[in-house]
C-alpha positions as CSV (number, residue, x, y, z in Angstrom):
1,M,-3.5,27.9,-22.1
2,T,-1.1,30.5,-23.5
3,R,2.5,30.0,-22.4
4,P,4.2,33.0,-20.9
5,A,7.6,34.1,-22.2
6,Q,10.2,32.3,-20.2
7,S,13.9,33.1,-19.8
8,T,14.6,32.0,-16.2
9,R,13.5,29.2,-13.9
10,P,9.7,29.1,-13.9
11,T,7.9,30.3,-10.8
12,I,4.6,29.5,-9.2
13,D,3.3,32.7,-10.8
14,D,4.3,31.5,-14.2
15,V,2.4,28.2,-13.5
16,A,-0.7,30.2,-12.4
17,R,-0.7,32.4,-15.5
18,L,-0.3,29.4,-17.8
19,A,-3.0,27.4,-16.0
20,G,-5.3,30.4,-16.0
21,V,-6.0,30.2,-12.3
22,S,-5.0,32.3,-9.3
23,R,-1.8,32.0,-7.4
24,A,-3.6,30.8,-4.3
25,T,-5.4,28.1,-6.3
26,T,-2.1,27.0,-7.9
27,S,-0.5,26.8,-4.4
28,R,-3.4,24.7,-3.1
29,A,-3.2,22.4,-6.1
30,L,0.6,22.0,-5.9
31,N,0.4,21.2,-2.1
32,G,-2.6,18.8,-2.3
33,Q,-4.7,21.1,-0.2
34,P,-8.5,21.6,-0.4
35,G,-9.9,24.6,-2.2
36,A,-8.9,23.7,-5.8
37,S,-11.4,22.1,-8.1
38,A,-10.5,18.9,-10.1
39,Q,-10.4,21.0,-13.3
40,S,-8.1,23.6,-11.7
41,R,-5.8,20.8,-10.5
42,E,-5.6,19.3,-13.9
43,R,-4.8,22.7,-15.5
44,V,-2.1,23.3,-12.9
45,A,-0.6,19.8,-13.5
46,R,-0.4,20.4,-17.3
47,A,1.2,23.8,-16.7
48,V,3.8,22.2,-14.3
49,A,4.6,19.6,-16.9
50,E,4.9,22.1,-19.8
51,L,7.1,24.6,-17.8
52,G,9.2,22.0,-16.0
53,Y,8.4,23.8,-12.8
54,R,10.2,22.7,-9.6
55,A,9.4,24.3,-6.3
56,D,12.3,26.0,-4.5
57,E,12.5,23.8,-1.4
58,A,15.1,26.0,0.3
59,A,12.8,29.0,0.0
60,R,9.9,27.1,1.3
61,E,11.9,26.0,4.4
62,L,13.0,29.5,5.1
63,A,9.5,30.9,4.8
64,S,8.0,28.3,7.1
65,G,10.8,27.9,9.5
66,R,10.5,24.1,9.2
67,R,12.6,21.6,7.3
68,R,10.6,19.8,4.7
69,T,10.4,16.0,5.0
70,V,8.3,13.2,3.7
71,D,6.5,11.2,6.4
72,L,5.9,7.5,6.1
73,V,2.9,6.9,8.4
74,I,2.4,3.2,9.3
75,Y,-0.6,1.8,11.2
76,T,0.5,-1.0,13.5
77,G,-0.1,-2.1,17.1
78,D,3.5,-3.3,17.6
79,D,5.3,-0.8,19.8
80,D,8.6,-2.5,19.5
81,I,10.6,-1.0,16.6
82,T,11.6,-4.5,15.5
83,W,8.4,-4.6,13.5
84,L,10.1,-2.4,10.9
85,G,12.7,-5.1,10.1
86,A,10.5,-8.2,10.8
87,D,8.2,-7.7,7.8
88,P,9.9,-7.4,4.4
89,Y,7.0,-5.4,3.1
90,Y,8.3,-2.3,4.8
91,G,11.8,-2.7,3.4
92,R,10.3,-3.0,-0.1
93,I,8.4,0.3,0.5
94,L,11.6,2.0,1.6
95,A,13.4,0.7,-1.5
96,G,10.8,2.3,-3.7
97,L,10.7,5.6,-1.9
98,L,14.4,6.3,-1.2
99,P,15.8,6.8,-4.8
100,T,13.4,9.7,-5.5
101,L,13.9,11.2,-2.1
102,D,17.6,11.1,-2.5
103,C,17.3,12.8,-5.9
104,E,15.1,15.5,-4.3
105,G,17.3,15.9,-1.2
106,L,14.3,15.2,1.0
107,P,14.6,13.3,4.3
108,L,12.2,10.5,5.3
109,Q,10.6,10.4,8.7
110,I,8.9,7.2,9.8
111,R,5.9,7.6,12.1
112,R,3.7,4.9,13.8
113,V,0.0,5.2,14.5
114,D,-1.1,2.9,17.3
115,P,-4.7,1.5,16.9
116,S,-5.4,2.1,20.6
117,D,-5.3,5.9,20.2
118,A,-5.4,6.2,16.4
119,L,-7.6,9.2,15.7
120,S,-5.9,11.7,18.1
121,Q,-2.5,10.5,16.7
122,V,-3.7,11.0,13.1
123,V,-4.9,14.6,13.9
124,G,-1.5,15.4,15.5
125,L,0.6,13.9,12.8
126,A,-1.4,15.4,9.9
127,S,-0.6,18.9,11.3
128,L,3.1,18.2,11.0
129,V,3.1,17.2,7.3
130,T,5.4,19.4,5.1
131,A,6.5,17.9,1.8
132,G,3.9,15.1,2.0
133,A,2.9,11.9,3.6
134,V,2.7,8.3,2.4
135,L,0.2,6.2,4.4
136,V,0.5,2.4,5.0
137,S,-2.3,0.3,6.3
138,L,-4.4,3.1,7.7
139,P,-8.1,2.1,7.7
140,P,-10.2,4.3,5.3
141,A,-11.8,6.4,8.0
142,L,-8.4,7.3,9.5
143,A,-6.8,7.9,6.1
144,S,-9.6,10.3,5.2
145,A,-9.2,12.1,8.5
146,F,-5.5,12.4,7.9
147,T,-5.9,13.6,4.4
148,R,-8.4,16.3,5.3
149,R,-6.2,17.7,8.1
150,A,-2.8,17.4,6.4
151,R,-1.0,20.6,5.4
152,G,0.7,18.8,2.5
153,P,-0.2,16.2,-0.1
154,V,-1.0,12.6,1.0
155,V,-0.9,9.3,-0.9
156,S,-1.9,5.9,0.6
157,L,-0.4,2.6,-0.4
158,T,-3.4,0.8,1.0
159,P,-7.0,1.1,-0.3
160,A,-8.3,4.1,1.6
161,G,-11.8,5.1,0.4
162,E,-12.8,7.9,-1.8
163,V,-10.9,10.9,-0.3
164,T,-7.3,9.8,0.0
165,P,-5.2,9.5,-3.3
166,T,-4.2,5.9,-3.5
167,V,-1.6,3.7,-5.2
168,S,-2.7,0.0,-4.7
169,A,-2.3,-3.5,-6.0
170,A,-5.1,-5.5,-7.7
171,N,-5.5,-7.5,-4.5
172,R,-9.0,-8.8,-5.2
173,E,-8.0,-10.2,-8.6
174,G,-4.7,-11.6,-7.3
175,A,-6.5,-13.5,-4.5
176,S,-9.0,-14.9,-7.0
177,A,-6.2,-16.1,-9.2
178,A,-4.6,-17.9,-6.3
179,I,-7.8,-19.9,-5.5
180,T,-8.3,-20.6,-9.1
181,H,-4.8,-21.9,-9.5
182,L,-5.2,-24.3,-6.6
183,H,-8.5,-25.5,-8.1
184,T,-6.8,-26.1,-11.4
185,L,-4.2,-28.3,-9.6
186,G,-7.1,-30.6,-8.6
187,R,-7.5,-29.3,-5.0
188,R,-11.1,-29.0,-3.8
189,R,-10.8,-28.5,0.0
190,I,-9.2,-25.0,-0.3
191,A,-9.0,-22.9,2.8
192,A,-7.8,-19.3,3.2
193,V,-6.0,-17.4,6.0
194,H,-7.0,-13.7,5.9
195,G,-5.5,-10.5,7.3
196,P,-7.3,-8.0,9.6
197,D,-10.6,-6.7,8.4
198,D,-9.6,-3.0,8.9
199,N,-6.8,-3.3,6.4
200,G,-7.9,-2.4,2.9
201,C,-5.6,-4.9,1.2
202,A,-6.8,-7.8,3.5
203,A,-10.4,-6.9,2.8
204,A,-9.9,-6.9,-1.0
205,R,-8.1,-10.3,-0.8
206,R,-11.0,-11.7,1.2
207,L,-13.4,-10.6,-1.5
208,G,-11.2,-12.2,-4.1
209,H,-11.4,-15.5,-2.2
210,L,-15.1,-15.3,-2.1
211,D,-15.4,-14.4,-5.8
212,A,-13.4,-17.5,-6.8
213,A,-15.2,-19.8,-4.3
214,A,-18.6,-18.7,-5.7
215,A,-17.4,-19.1,-9.3
216,L,-15.9,-22.5,-8.7
217,G,-18.7,-23.8,-6.5
218,I,-16.5,-24.7,-3.5
219,E,-17.1,-24.3,0.2
220,V,-15.7,-21.2,1.8
221,L,-13.2,-22.3,4.5
222,E,-11.3,-19.5,6.2
223,A,-9.6,-18.3,9.4
224,D,-8.3,-14.9,10.4
225,G,-4.7,-13.9,11.0
226,D,-2.9,-10.6,11.6
227,F,-0.3,-10.5,8.8
228,S,2.3,-11.9,11.3
229,R,4.1,-15.2,11.3
230,D,2.5,-16.3,14.6
231,G,-0.9,-15.2,13.2
232,G,-0.4,-17.4,10.2
233,Y,0.7,-20.4,12.3
234,H,-2.3,-20.2,14.6
235,A,-4.8,-19.7,11.8
236,A,-3.5,-22.6,9.8
237,A,-3.5,-24.8,13.0
238,E,-7.1,-23.8,13.6
239,L,-8.1,-24.7,10.0
240,L,-6.4,-28.1,10.2
241,E,-8.3,-28.8,13.5
242,R,-11.7,-27.8,12.0
243,H,-11.1,-29.2,8.5
244,P,-8.6,-32.1,8.7
245,D,-9.4,-33.0,5.1
246,L,-8.2,-29.6,3.6
247,D,-5.8,-30.1,0.7
248,A,-4.8,-26.5,-0.1
249,L,-4.2,-23.2,1.7
250,F,-4.2,-19.7,0.4
251,V,-2.5,-17.4,2.9
252,T,-2.8,-13.7,2.2
253,S,0.7,-12.7,3.1
254,D,4.0,-14.4,2.7
255,V,4.9,-13.8,6.3
256,M,1.8,-15.5,7.5
257,A,2.4,-18.3,5.0
258,A,5.8,-18.9,6.6
259,G,3.9,-19.6,9.8
260,A,1.4,-21.8,8.0
261,V,4.3,-23.9,6.6
262,Q,5.5,-24.5,10.2
263,A,2.0,-25.4,11.3
264,L,1.6,-27.9,8.5
265,T,5.0,-29.4,9.1
266,D,4.4,-29.7,12.9
267,R,1.3,-31.8,12.1
268,G,3.0,-34.1,9.6
269,R,1.5,-32.6,6.5
270,R,3.7,-32.6,3.4
271,I,3.8,-29.5,1.1
272,P,2.6,-29.8,-1.6
273,Q,1.8,-33.5,-1.6
274,D,-0.8,-33.3,1.2
275,V,-1.5,-29.5,1.2
276,A,-0.6,-27.1,-1.6
277,L,0.1,-23.6,-0.3
278,I,0.1,-20.2,-2.0
279,G,1.1,-16.9,-0.3
280,F,0.8,-13.3,-1.3
281,D,3.4,-10.6,-1.9
282,D,6.4,-12.4,-3.4
283,S,8.7,-11.2,-0.7
284,I,12.0,-12.7,0.6
285,A,9.8,-14.7,3.0
286,A,8.5,-16.7,0.0
287,T,11.9,-17.5,-1.4
288,F,13.4,-18.4,2.0
289,A,10.5,-20.8,3.0
290,N,11.0,-24.5,2.8
291,P,9.7,-25.4,0.3
292,P,9.9,-22.0,-1.6
293,L,6.4,-20.6,-1.8
294,T,4.2,-20.2,-4.8
295,T,2.8,-16.7,-4.3
296,I,1.0,-13.7,-5.8
297,R,3.4,-10.9,-6.6
298,Q,2.5,-7.4,-5.8
299,P,5.1,-4.9,-7.1
300,V,5.6,-3.0,-3.9
301,E,8.8,-1.2,-4.9
302,E,7.1,0.1,-8.1
303,M,4.0,1.1,-6.2
304,A,6.0,3.0,-3.6
305,A,8.0,4.8,-6.4
306,A,4.7,5.7,-8.1
307,A,3.4,7.1,-4.9
308,I,6.3,9.3,-4.1
309,D,6.5,10.6,-7.7
310,A,2.8,11.5,-7.6
311,L,3.2,13.1,-4.1
312,L,6.0,15.3,-5.2
313,S,4.8,16.2,-8.6
314,G,1.6,17.7,-7.2
315,T,-0.6,15.7,-9.6
316,T,-2.8,14.0,-7.1
317,H,-6.3,15.1,-6.0
318,P,-9.1,13.7,-3.8
319,G,-10.2,10.5,-5.3
320,W,-7.1,10.0,-7.5
321,S,-6.0,6.4,-7.7
322,T,-3.9,4.0,-9.7
323,S,-3.6,0.3,-9.5
324,F,-0.8,-2.3,-10.2
325,A,-1.5,-5.8,-11.5
326,C,-0.6,-8.8,-9.4
327,G,0.7,-12.0,-11.0
328,L,1.2,-15.7,-9.9
329,V,4.8,-16.8,-9.3
330,E,5.0,-20.6,-9.2
331,R,7.4,-22.3,-6.9
332,A,7.6,-25.7,-5.1
333,S,4.7,-25.2,-2.7
334,A,1.9,-25.4,-5.3
């Protein structure tokens, strides 16, 4: 690429000339829209970085007649807004997004997709995207449908298939590490409480449990929850009923693990003497539990920050992904 002479703020035309592609292709690449090849997107990304190009947001708003916002699109069946404050996961996402949004002067709009009418909602919401959208917990088919229809760039914080750009945690490896740690402690009747199958994080954590069980030669003991405290309570109670000799629990979210603690306590099981317990997330729910939970930390704030940076820089493309490592945090429960 040959860099054009530059004496003023770089424009989209400057980016197009430096990248050696058309203005239309450059616009599609910058906005995460289809019609630009992976090679063209890479050339545009390099030109943007070299020129220090920043889109004129005020001009875009005037041209479109719409204020540019970033949408946080969350898939949940809870229609009471208290879900936003009940799970610390969402607060951690906001903590990762807001510093960059503040610097860019972009507002955040939170939108909920209800599973009962998900596809029609996804189609409608995708048409409203302006600056971009961050997806949370959308199943892969819905995430792909959203991405294909969105007018702006999209990044998912949940594994979302091959179409949607994704920032995710190493969920499978983290879950395997949890089971292996419990086995190292001498526990042999290790059960797991899993999240919903249509959630990419939950699905990966289930695979990690199966990986470790196969490697260690232990029986697979499991029950399903829904990433809620009540779901964790009922799943743990079910496991204790079916397997009264279990001596360890891996619960695939800290919020569910808080419910599992209560189920164990209600049945006279001591933690960790009778049943060792590990959660997943390293959220405030883990530190506030009694006893404090050993857990697998996923760096949610860092992941959200990476997602919004990728979204606004125009560097994502279909199939783009990056993953963050998860690590064991030892506390009193295991």
